[in-house]
N, C-alpha and C positions, 0 to 999 in steps of 0.2 A: 783263456785266463780265468782263474777263479776270482770271485770278488775279494776273497781274503788275500790274494796276491797283491792287492792295492794297499794293504795295511802299512802303517808307518813304523811298526816295530821291526828292528833288524833281526833277521833269522840267523841262528848259529847252527851250522851243520854239525851233527853228532851221530855216533852210531853206537848206541848202548842199550842194555836191556831195560825193559819197562813191564810192569805188572799192574793190571787194572783189577779192581774189585767191583763186581756188578751183581746185585741180587744175591749176595752171600757166597758168590763163587769168584775164583781168580782166573784171569786169562793172561797168559804170558805172551809178550811180543818184543817189539823193539821201538826205540824212539830214533827218528832220523833227523829231526831239527827241533830247536827250541827258540822262543822268543820271550819277551817280557810278559806277554799275555796269552801265549798259545804253544801248542806242541803238535808235532805230526807223529802219529803212532802207526806202526805197521802191526796188525793183529790178524790172527788166522781166521777170525770170523767177522762178519759184517754187523756193525752196530747201527741202529737207526739214528738219523739226524735228530738232535734234541735229547739223546740219552745222556743222563748224568752218571758219573762214575767217580771212584777214588783211584788215584794212580801214584805209583812209586816209580820214579825214573832213577836208575842207578847211576851214581856219579862215575864219570869216566876215569878219574884219577884218585889215588889214595889221599886221605886226609880231607876230602871234600864230602859234605853231607849229601845224602840222597835227597832228590826233590820229591816232596809229598804234597799232593794237591787234589782238589776236586775239579773235575773238568766236565765239559759239555761238548758232544760231537756237533760240529757245524757243517761238515761235508765228508763224503765218503767216496773213494774211487777204487776200482779194482787194481790191485798190484800184481796180478798174475800169480806165479807160484808162491809168492811171499804172503798172499792173502789179500788184505784190504788196507789202503791208506786212509787214516782218520785225521782230518784236520779238526783240532780241538781247541776250544777256548778255555783258558785256565780261569776258574771262578774264585777259588780260595786256595792260597798257597801257604803251607805251614812249614 
């Protein structure tokens, strides 16, 4: 069990596209769950713990605005063929 599995925020499972911007480049991946203060991103490349980035998580339904935020990687796990799972803290949501 990861330390962040002990958190008090309720996680909502989703499966939608997400794009991060890091050092002037974009990396496309997926969001597999959201909470009030965090997000689980599946990305094709491994980011280091502590990395800050901007993220856009596409809304799953029409009429809902995309989530735009600044995040920080707090843990990384291998996700096999999908790439890497990144547990991220949301720092600033706009």
